C-alpha positions, 0 to 999 in steps of 0.5 A, spaced: 157 780 320 153 775 325 147 777 322 142 772 319 142 775 312 150 774 312 153 768 308 158 768 313 159 768 321 165 770 324 167 769 331 173 772 335 176 770 341 183 773 343 188 773 337 183 768 333 178 769 328 173 764 326 170 765 319 164 760 318 161 759 311 153 759 312 149 759 306 144 754 306 143 749 303 150 747 301 155 753 302 156 754 295 159 761 293 156 766 289 159 773 287 156 777 293 158 771 298 165 771 295 166 779 296 163 779 303 169 773 304 174 777 301 172 783 306 172 779 312 179 776 310 182 783 308 180 785 315 183 779 318 190 781 315 190 788 316 188 787 324 194 787 328 191 784 334 189 778 330 194 772 328 190 766 326 184 765 322 180 758 322 175 757 316 170 752 316 163 751 313 156 751 317 153 744 319 156 737 318 155 736 311 158 741 307 164 745 307 163 748 301 162 745 294 165 751 290 162 756 285 154 757 285 152 754 279 145 756 280 147 763 281 151 762 274 145 760 271 141 766 273 147 771 271 153 771 275 159 771 270 164 766 272 169 771 271 165 776 274 167 781 280 169 776 286 172 782 290 178 783 294 182 776 294 179 773 288 174 767 289 172 766 296 176 772 298 183 768 300 186 764 294 189 771 291 189 775 297 195 779 297 200 779 303 196 774 307 202 773 312 198 770 317 196 762 318 190 760 316 187 753 318 181 750 314 177 745 318 173 741 312 167 739 316 164 735 310 164 736 302 169 740 299 169 740 292 171 744 286 172 751 288 171 749 295 177 744 295 181 750 292 179 754 297 181 749 302 188 749 298 189 756 300 189 755 307 196 753 310 194 747 314 188 743 313 184 739 318 178 734 315 173 730 319 173 723 318 167 723 313 169 729 309 170 728 301 173 731 296 173 732 288 174 737 282 168 736 278 169 742 274 170 738 268 163 735 268 160 742 268 164 744 262 169 749 266 176 748 269 178 748 276 183 754 274 187 754 281 187 747 282 190 746 276 196 750 278 196 748 285 195 741 285 200 738 281 205 742 286 202 739 292 201 731 290 204 727 285 203 729 278 199 723 275 195 723 281 193 730 280 192 729 273 187 724 274 183 728 279 183 734 275 181 730 268 176 725 271 173 729 277 172 723 281 171 723 289 176 721 294 175 720 301 179 723 307 183 717 308 186 718 301 187 726 301 191 724 307 195 719 304 197 724 298 198 729 303 192 734 302 190 734 309 194 734 315 190 731 320 183 727 320 179 727 326 172 725 328 167 730 326 165 732 333 173 733 335 174 737 328 173 744 331 176 743 338 182 741 334 182 747 330 182 751 336 187 748 339 192 748 333 190 756 332 191 757 340 198 754 339 200 758 333 197 764 336 202 764 341 208 763 336 212 769 333 207 773 328 213 776 325 217 769 323 210 767 321 210 773 316 217 771 314 215 764 312 209 765 309 212 771 304 218 766 303 214 760 301 209 765 297 215 768 293 218 762 291 212 759 288 209 766 286 212 766 279 208 760 277 201 761 281 200 768 281 202 769 274 198 764 271 192 766 275 193 773 273 193 770 265 187 766 267 183 772 270 185 777 265 183 772 260 190 772 256 190 764 255 186 763 249 183 756 251 180 760 257 177 766 254 174 761 249 171 757 254 168 763 258 165 766 252 162 759 250 155 756 250 158 750 253 159 754 259 152 756 260 150 750 258 153 746 264 150 751 269 143 751 266 144 743 266 146 743 273 140 748 275 135 744 271 137 737 274 139 734 267 145 732 263 148 737 260 149 737 252 156 739 250 157 742 243 164 744 243 162 751 242 
């Protein structure tokens, strides 16, 4: 996948795989990119010689801003085929029993933040910033709405979801969303140090830990995600079929303020 036309780059070193989202200008994810990422993470999961993955973004400005609204305005359906593993290939990938480290090298917002939350450990560059701005583009941060209130204090999670405000790496660390903050020049070095540490550990124990943790949470998260992606929740079904859903994407692509109609 190390080709100029691929939206990801991969680097394999021993038992460690680094997956770098490389889709200029901002590393946004469209349906095709999501499917390619899913194949990469599935291959990692199924390769007995690989033990740890690192996920990061190319450049020093964007980790990932999430869903590509320009692609959405051009016809990519928000409930389309994201491929194996769901959005970004990771957050719904079943039986992922190996550690994944997210190295957030810049902006992580919307689905990009949700993608980071799908990792087991999160390292952040000191200039990284975060947000869940879906509310401003007329859609819902579905995975974050499920995960975030379980990870940080409820009222803080709701504030972030309801306002879409930005917060910096220091605040993310204060709420426990990131494990460490590093100078940008040290971020990937530290990610590889940590990956090598984990790669030297007991993979069967890691698998047991991840499955136990997942099973304890699954009745909440996966069932809810299944209802969302299956459009079994009336409010989500209405949203995905609404004029406002398309308006948010079009307004973003046209660089104007959206006009909400509530339908």
